[in-house]
C-alpha positions in Angstrom: 90.3 131.2 24.3 91.8 127.8 25.0 93.3 127.1 28.4 95.2 123.8 28.9 96.0 122.8 32.5 98.0 119.8 33.7 96.9 117.8 30.6 97.7 114.1 30.5 97.0 111.4 28.0 98.7 108.0 28.3 98.8 105.5 25.4 101.4 103.1 26.6 104.2 102.7 29.1 106.4 104.5 26.5 104.3 107.5 25.7 102.3 110.0 27.8 101.4 113.5 26.5 101.9 116.0 29.4 101.2 119.7 29.1 101.3 121.7 32.3 99.8 125.0 31.2 99.2 126.9 28.0 96.8 129.7 27.0 95.8 130.3 23.4 94.1 133.5 22.7 91.3 134.1 20.2 92.8 134.7 16.8 96.1 133.0 17.5 97.6 130.9 14.8 99.6 128.1 16.6 101.9 125.7 14.9 102.5 122.4 16.6 106.0 121.1 15.6 108.2 118.3 16.8 109.7 115.0 15.7 107.4 112.1 14.7 105.7 110.7 17.8 106.0 113.9 19.8 102.3 114.2 20.5 101.1 116.7 17.8 98.2 114.6 16.5 97.3 113.5 20.0 96.9 117.1 21.2 94.8 118.0 18.2 92.5 115.0 18.8 92.1 116.0 22.4 91.2 119.5 21.5 88.7 118.2 18.9 87.1 115.9 21.4 88.2 112.8 19.6 90.1 111.7 22.7 89.4 112.1 26.4 92.2 113.3 28.7 93.3 111.0 31.5 94.0 114.0 33.7 93.9 117.8 33.6 91.6 120.0 31.7 91.0 121.7 28.4 88.8 124.8 28.7 87.6 126.1 25.3 85.2 128.9 24.7 84.4 127.7 21.1 81.4 125.3 20.9 81.7 122.0 19.0 79.6 123.2 16.1 82.0 126.1 15.5 85.1 123.8 15.6 86.5 122.3 12.4 88.9 119.3 12.6 91.0 118.0 9.7 92.7 114.6 10.4 95.8 113.5 8.5 93.6 111.2 6.3 90.4 113.2 5.9 87.2 111.6 4.6 85.7 113.0 1.4 82.4 112.1 -0.1 81.7 110.9 -3.6 81.1 113.6 -6.1 83.1 116.6 -7.3 85.5 118.9 -5.6 82.9 121.7 -5.6 80.3 119.4 -4.1 82.5 118.4 -1.2 83.4 122.1 -0.5 79.7 123.0 -0.5 79.2 120.4 2.3 80.9 122.7 4.7 78.6 123.9 7.5 76.9 127.1 6.5 79.1 127.4 3.4 78.7 130.5 1.2 76.5 130.3 -1.9 79.6 131.0 -4.0 82.5 128.7 -3.0 84.6 129.5 -6.0 86.7 132.1 -4.2 87.7 129.4 -1.7 88.4 126.9 -4.6 90.5 129.6 -6.3 92.4 130.3 -3.2 93.2 126.7 -2.7 94.2 126.3 -6.4 91.2 124.0 -7.1 89.2 126.1 -9.6 90.3 124.0 -12.6 89.4 120.8 -10.6 86.0 122.0 -9.4 84.1 119.5 -11.5 86.5 116.6 -11.1 85.3 113.6 -9.2 87.2 112.6 -6.1 88.3 109.3 -7.7 90.1 111.4 -10.4 92.1 113.5 -7.9 95.6 112.8 -6.5 96.2 112.6 -2.7 97.5 116.1 -2.6 94.5 117.4 -4.5 92.1 115.6 -2.2 93.9 117.1 0.8 93.4 120.6 -0.7 89.7 119.9 -1.2 89.3 119.1 2.5 91.3 122.2 3.4 88.9 124.3 1.1 86.0 122.7 2.9 87.5 123.8 6.3 88.0 127.4 5.0 84.5 127.5 3.5 82.9 126.4 6.8 81.5 128.8 9.4 84.1 127.8 12.0 85.7 129.9 14.7 88.4 127.3 15.6 90.3 125.3 13.1 92.3 122.2 14.1 94.3 120.9 11.2 96.6 117.9 11.3 99.4 118.2 8.7 97.0 120.0 6.3 99.7 120.7 3.7 101.8 117.5 4.0 101.0 116.3 0.5 101.7 119.7 -1.2 104.9 120.3 -3.2 107.1 123.3 -2.3 105.4 125.8 -4.6 101.9 124.8 -3.8 102.7 124.5 -0.1 104.0 128.1 -0.1 100.9 129.4 -1.8 98.6 127.5 0.5 100.5 128.7 3.6 99.7 132.2 2.5 96.1 131.3 1.8 95.7 129.8 5.3 97.4 132.6 7.1 95.6 135.3 5.2 92.2 133.6 5.7 92.7 133.4 9.5 94.0 136.9 9.8 91.0 138.3 7.8 88.4 136.3 9.7 90.1 136.3 13.1 89.8 132.5 13.3 91.8 130.6 15.8 94.1 128.1 14.2 96.1 125.2 15.6 97.9 123.0 13.0 100.6 120.4 13.0 103.5 120.4 10.6 106.8 118.7 10.2 108.3 121.7 8.5 109.5 124.6 10.8 109.6 127.0 7.8 105.9 126.3 7.1 105.2 126.9 10.8 107.0 130.3 10.6 105.1 131.3 7.4 101.6 130.6 8.9 101.8 130.9 12.7 102.2 133.7 15.1 103.0 131.3 17.9 104.7 127.9 18.0 104.4 125.0 20.4 107.5 122.7 20.3 106.8 119.2 21.5 109.3 116.4 22.4 108.2 112.9 23.5 104.9 114.2 24.7 106.3 117.2 26.6 105.8 120.9 25.8 109.4 122.1 25.5 108.7 125.6 24.4 105.8 127.8 23.6 106.0 131.4 22.4 106.0 133.8 19.5 107.6 133.1 16.2 110.3 135.7 17.0 111.0 133.9 20.3 111.4 130.6 18.6 114.1 132.0 16.3 116.2 132.1 19.4 115.0 129.0 21.4 115.7 128.8 25.1 116.1 125.0 25.4 118.9 122.7 24.3 116.3 120.6 22.4 114.9 123.7 20.7 118.3 124.8 19.5 119.1 121.4 18.2 115.8 120.9 16.5 115.8 124.2 14.7 119.4 123.8 13.7 118.5 120.6 11.8 116.3 122.8 9.6 118.7 125.8 9.3 116.1 128.2 10.8 
């Protein structure tokens, strides 16, 4: 379980992330959505321990070694796609099911230098899924995927978390992707938590910003 209380993180006179109170249950799949600069990445970095809050608390039952964090520009090692996936903590002996699920099996023996940005992003996602994590914090994990691949990977990510009961928080700029993967959605605007609730609740948002935001995407 993750409990966020009176959280504050200030970067400048123009931006402060402020979240009064949110509880995320074990096994939840939470999508962080909002316009650019709304605080999605900042919240993920705070949860991952990359940043320290200026105020408030984040209480998380999951230890650091069981928490996987994927930044927007993840670092990959030299070597093949398979080699990088095998570097996941306590990865299974056979990583090919994960490679296959992430549509990477044909690229397993390709070096990182030969892969596109989208393919490299999928390698890191596969490493996250192969790792023995209880909590996954993924910052725009599918941003470089085309529509067809993105839809397939959305299903892979959702099915993986449902099967393993992993807790997932991920950011996305696509509400449709959020609805496909998540069971709960946190809508952020200028560092403020505007709405937090189930996918069904977000289809009839209670705030003016929520209604305007989702109307932009016809959802």
